[in-house]
C-alpha positions in Angstrom: -172.6 3.5 132.1 -168.9 2.9 132.8 -166.9 5.4 130.7 -164.5 2.7 129.3 -167.4 0.5 128.3 -169.2 3.4 126.6 -166.0 4.4 124.8 -165.6 0.9 123.3 -169.3 0.8 122.4 -169.1 4.2 120.7 -166.2 2.9 118.6 -168.3 0.0 117.4 -171.4 2.2 116.9 -169.4 4.5 114.6 -168.0 1.5 112.6 -171.6 0.1 112.4 -172.9 3.3 110.9 -170.0 3.5 108.5 -170.6 -0.1 107.4 -173.9 1.2 106.0 -172.2 3.9 104.0 -169.7 6.7 104.1 -170.6 9.6 106.3 -169.4 12.9 107.7 -169.1 14.1 111.3 -172.3 16.0 111.9 -174.3 13.2 110.2 -172.6 10.6 112.5 -173.4 12.7 115.6 -177.1 13.0 114.5 -177.5 9.3 113.9 -175.6 8.2 117.1 -177.6 10.6 119.2 -180.7 8.6 118.4 -179.3 5.8 120.6 -176.7 7.2 122.8 -175.7 10.7 124.1 -172.7 11.9 122.0 -171.3 15.3 121.1 -169.0 16.4 118.3 -166.3 16.9 120.9 -166.6 13.2 121.8 -166.9 11.9 118.2 -163.9 13.5 116.6 -161.3 12.0 118.9 -163.0 8.6 118.3 -162.8 9.2 114.5 -159.1 10.1 114.8 -158.4 7.0 116.9 -160.2 4.7 114.5 -158.4 6.2 111.5 -155.0 5.9 113.3 -155.9 2.2 114.0 -156.6 1.6 110.3 -160.3 1.0 110.9 -161.5 3.8 108.7 -160.1 6.2 106.1 -161.1 9.8 105.1 -161.6 11.7 102.0 -163.0 15.2 101.2 -165.7 16.3 98.8 -167.0 19.7 98.1 -170.5 20.4 99.5 -172.1 23.9 99.3 -168.8 25.5 98.3 -166.9 24.0 101.2 -164.9 20.9 101.7 -166.5 18.2 103.8 -164.5 15.3 105.3 -166.1 11.9 104.8 -165.3 8.7 106.7 -165.2 5.3 105.1 -164.9 1.9 107.0 -161.9 -0.3 105.9 -161.7 -4.1 105.8 -160.0 -3.9 109.2 -163.0 -2.0 110.5 -165.4 -4.6 109.1 -163.3 -7.3 110.8 -163.6 -5.4 114.1 -167.4 -5.4 113.7 -167.3 -9.1 113.3 -165.0 -9.5 116.3 -167.5 -7.4 118.4 -170.2 -9.8 117.5 -168.2 -12.6 119.1 -167.4 -10.4 122.1 -171.1 -9.6 122.5 -172.0 -13.2 122.8 -169.4 -13.5 125.6 -170.9 -10.5 127.3 -174.4 -12.0 127.1 -173.1 -15.2 128.9 -171.5 -13.0 131.6 -174.7 -11.0 132.0 -176.8 -14.2 132.3 -174.4 -15.5 135.0 -174.7 -12.3 136.9 -178.5 -12.2 136.5 -179.0 -15.6 138.0 -176.9 -18.3 136.5 -178.7 -18.9 133.2 -176.8 -20.9 130.7 
C-alpha cells in the first residue's frame, strides 16, 4: 500500500479506536495490529501529530505504580471521522471507475 495512503488511514484508525473509548499506546498498537501492521515507533508520531492538530488530548493515570498516558478523542477528532466517511464514499466511486466504470 502507498505509504501516504497508509499514513492517512492509520490516523483515522487511531481516531476510530479512540471514539470507542480512551486508550493508551500499547493497547492501541495491539488493537490496530489486528487489522494493519503497525509498531509503537509508527504509532507515537501519529499520536503526537493528532494531538498537535487538536484531534485528541492526553491525560495520565497511575497504573501499577507508574503513570500511564491515555489518549482521548476530541470533538474535532469526531468531526474528522465524519469527514472520512464522506471521503470514503468518494474513494469507492473512484475505485468503481477504475474497476470498470460502475456507477
